[in-house]
C-alpha positions in Angstrom: 0.0 0.0 0.0 1.4 3.4 -1.0 2.0 5.8 1.8 0.1 9.1 1.4 1.9 12.2 2.7 0.4 15.5 3.5 3.6 17.4 4.3 7.3 17.3 3.6 10.0 18.0 6.2 13.8 18.1 6.5 15.8 17.1 9.5 19.3 18.5 9.1 22.3 16.9 11.0 26.1 17.5 10.9 27.6 14.7 8.8 29.5 13.0 11.7 26.2 11.8 13.1 25.9 9.3 10.3 28.9 7.5 11.6 27.0 6.5 14.7 25.5 3.1 14.3 22.7 4.0 16.7 21.4 7.1 14.9 17.7 7.5 14.9 17.1 8.3 11.2 14.8 5.4 10.5 12.9 5.8 13.7 12.3 9.5 13.1 11.1 8.8 9.5 8.7 6.2 10.7 7.2 8.4 13.4 6.9 11.3 10.9 5.2 9.1 8.4 2.6 8.0 11.0 1.3 11.6 11.0 1.5 12.1 7.2 4.9 13.7 7.0 7.5 12.7 4.4 10.7 13.3 6.4 14.1 13.6 4.6 17.4 13.4 6.4 20.0 15.9 5.1 23.5 16.7 6.2 24.4 20.4 6.7 27.7 19.9 4.8 25.8 19.0 1.7 23.7 22.2 1.6 24.8 25.4 0.0 23.1 28.8 0.6 23.3 31.6 -1.9 22.2 35.3 -1.8 22.3 38.0 -4.4 19.9 36.7 -7.1 16.6 37.5 -5.7 14.8 38.5 -2.5 15.0 35.1 -0.9 18.1 32.8 -0.7 18.7 30.0 -3.1 19.6 26.5 -1.9 21.6 23.6 -3.4 21.8 20.1 -2.2 24.8 18.1 -3.3 25.2 20.7 -6.1 21.7 20.4 -7.4 19.3 23.3 -7.1 16.5 22.9 -4.6 13.3 23.7 -6.4 10.9 22.9 -3.6 11.6 23.7 0.0 10.1 21.6 2.8 7.1 22.6 4.9 9.3 22.7 7.9 12.8 21.8 9.0 14.3 20.4 12.2 17.8 21.8 12.5 20.1 19.5 14.6 23.1 21.7 14.3 24.0 25.2 15.6 24.5 26.7 12.2 23.0 30.2 12.4 23.6 31.1 8.7 21.8 28.0 7.5 18.9 28.4 9.9 18.5 32.1 9.1 18.5 31.4 5.4 15.7 28.8 5.8 13.7 31.2 7.9 14.2 34.0 5.4 12.8 31.6 2.7 9.7 31.0 4.9 10.5 27.6 6.3 9.4 27.1 9.9 12.1 25.7 12.1 12.5 23.5 15.2 14.2 25.4 16.7 14.4 29.0 15.5 17.8 30.5 14.8 17.4 33.1 17.6 16.5 30.5 20.2 19.4 28.2 19.2 21.8 31.1 19.6 20.5 31.7 23.1 21.0 28.0 24.0 24.4 27.7 22.4 25.8 30.6 24.4 25.5 29.5 28.0 26.1 33.1 29.3 23.1 34.4 27.3 21.1 31.5 28.7 22.0 32.5 32.3 21.4 36.2 31.5 17.8 35.5 30.5 17.1 33.0 33.3 18.5 35.3 36.0 16.6 38.3 34.6 13.4 36.3 34.7 13.9 35.3 38.3 14.5 31.6 37.5 16.9 29.9 39.9 20.2 29.3 38.2 23.8 29.0 39.5 25.6 32.3 40.0 27.7 32.8 36.8 30.6 35.0 35.8 31.9 35.9 32.4 35.0 37.8 31.4 35.9 38.4 27.7 38.8 36.2 26.5 38.8 34.3 29.8 40.7 37.1 31.7 39.8 35.6 35.1 41.6 36.0 38.4 41.1 32.9 40.6 41.0 34.7 43.9 38.5 37.3 42.6 36.2 34.6 41.2 36.4 32.6 44.4 35.6 35.7 46.4 32.5 36.6 44.2 31.2 33.0 44.2 31.9 32.6 47.9 33.9 29.4 47.5 37.3 28.3 46.4 35.6 25.5 44.5 33.7 26.3 41.4 33.1 25.2 37.8 34.7 26.5 34.6 33.0 25.5 31.4 33.3 26.3 27.7 30.6 28.9 26.9 29.4 26.8 23.9 30.2 23.3 25.1 27.9 20.3 24.9 27.7 16.7 26.3 29.7 17.6 29.4 32.8 18.3 27.4 35.2 21.0 28.6 33.6 21.3 32.0 36.0 21.5 35.0 35.7 21.5 38.7 38.3 24.0 40.0 39.8 24.4 43.5 43.1 26.2 42.8 44.7 28.7 40.6 46.7 26.3 38.4 43.6 24.2 37.7 41.8 27.3 36.6 44.6 28.4 34.4 44.6 25.0 32.7 40.8 24.9 32.3 40.7 28.4 30.7 43.5 27.4 28.3 41.6 24.2 27.4 38.6 26.4 26.6 40.8 28.9 24.7 39.5 31.6 26.9 35.9 31.1 25.6 34.5 30.1 29.0 32.5 31.2 32.0 32.8 30.5 35.8 29.9 29.1 37.7 28.9 28.4 41.3 29.4 24.7 42.1 26.1 23.2 43.4 27.5 20.6 45.8 24.1 19.2 46.6 23.8 18.1 43.0 27.3 16.8 42.5 27.2 13.8 40.1 23.5 14.0 39.5 20.9 16.1 37.7 17.6 15.7 36.0 17.2 15.9 32.2 13.7 17.1 31.2 12.5 17.1 27.6 10.1 19.8 26.7 8.0 19.9 23.5 5.9 23.0 23.1 4.3 23.8 26.5 4.5 20.3 28.0 7.0 17.9 29.4 7.6 14.9 27.2 9.9 12.9 29.5 12.4 13.1 32.3 15.3 11.0 33.7 17.7 11.1 36.6 21.3 11.2 35.3 24.0 10.2 37.8 27.6 9.3 38.0 29.5 7.5 40.8 32.9 8.7 39.6 32.5 12.3 38.4 30.7 15.5 39.3 29.4 15.5 35.8 26.3 13.3 35.2 26.1 13.4 31.4 25.3 10.0 29.8 28.0 10.8 27.1 30.5 11.1 29.9 29.8 7.7 31.3 26.9 8.6 33.5 23.9 6.4 34.1 20.2 7.0 34.0 17.2 6.0 36.2 13.5 6.8 36.1 12.5 10.1 37.8 9.0 11.3 38.8 9.0 15.0 38.0 7.0 17.2 40.5 4.5 19.7 39.1 6.7 22.5 40.2 9.8 21.1 38.5 7.8 20.5 35.3 6.5 24.1 35.4 10.1 25.4 35.9 11.3 23.4 32.9 8.5 24.6 30.6 8.9 28.2 31.7 12.6 28.1 31.0 12.0 26.6 27.5 9.4 29.2 26.8 11.7 32.0 27.9 14.4 31.0 25.4 11.8 30.4 22.7 12.7 26.7 22.0 9.9 24.4 20.8 12.0 21.3 21.5 14.6 21.2 24.2 16.4 19.4 27.0 16.4 21.2 30.3 19.0 20.2 32.9 17.9 20.7 36.5 20.3 20.6 39.4 19.3 19.6 43.0 19.4 22.6 45.2 19.0 22.8 48.9 15.6 21.9 50.5 14.4 20.0 47.4 14.5 23.1 45.2 15.6 22.8 41.6 18.0 25.0 39.8 18.1 25.4 36.0 21.6 24.7 34.9 21.5 24.6 31.1 19.0 24.5 28.2 19.9 22.4 25.2 18.2 23.4 22.0 19.8 20.4 20.2 18.9 17.8 22.8 19.4 14.2 22.2 16.5 12.0 23.3 17.8 8.4 23.1 18.8 8.4 26.7 15.2 7.9 27.6 15.2 4.6 25.8 17.8 3.3 28.3 15.0 2.8 30.8 13.6 -0.1 28.9 10.3 1.7 28.3 8.7 3.1 25.1 10.2 6.4 24.2 7.4 8.8 23.2 9.5 11.8 22.2 9.7 11.4 18.4 6.0 10.7 18.1 5.1 13.6 20.3 7.5 15.9 18.4 5.9 15.2 15.0 2.4 15.4 16.5 3.4 18.9 17.8 4.8 19.9 14.4 1.6 18.7 12.7 -0.7 20.5 15.1 1.4 23.7 15.6 3.4 24.4 12.5 1.5 22.8 9.7 -2.1 24.0 10.2 
């Protein structure tokens, strides 16, 4: 029986993702097809954007002119030029170029969270990483704090610092493109990843590590089921809405007295971690249902 599609979509990845044997390409295409969407997997490196021959940009895929753009695109890479070109051509995106920029730059994320009164670790930024260890320790009220690359992901280039030499090495590793952040000792080695789609929580897991203060699954952490409280769910949804992301992963830290602290917002969140619990993973199905109902009316 021939599948009938109502809409066409692109999902755009960086090419290195194809080298992972556990990529979700087929799974995503199947879930999209279930709601009438013909989903095409493209790699950002195979797309070319051109300006100067009309009011909207032109696109080429593998050197061939794109004559029909998709009804939407899910951009799984932080490429602002590509995202802005698609938006300028009228293609709705998950997520918008503006929201992805806010997520990519962790200092901009913390600026917005703090300004909105959302609990977040105290965070310092100095251009070019011109930090003085004693000054940072004094402002943060502890000789132990975190240095992290301002645009890092997957727990990479995140360092727990307790001396001047350690800070010097961490800043050098980040090439000065970093921030300093209060260390939330009550959450050391554990956090909660919350997936938000639109205005609702689609799933949550506890991430934990017995060997590191970082709990990221990609850094050897483990996952366990977690029952999210209504307050924590509301905090995650509010944070996602603040940055304008339609699909995101919100990382919550355990503060004192069972209060949660928003640590990071990932606009390019992976979702396969949820499958590690041995339960059905609803995120792809819910994502395409959201796209159908919210973007393709």
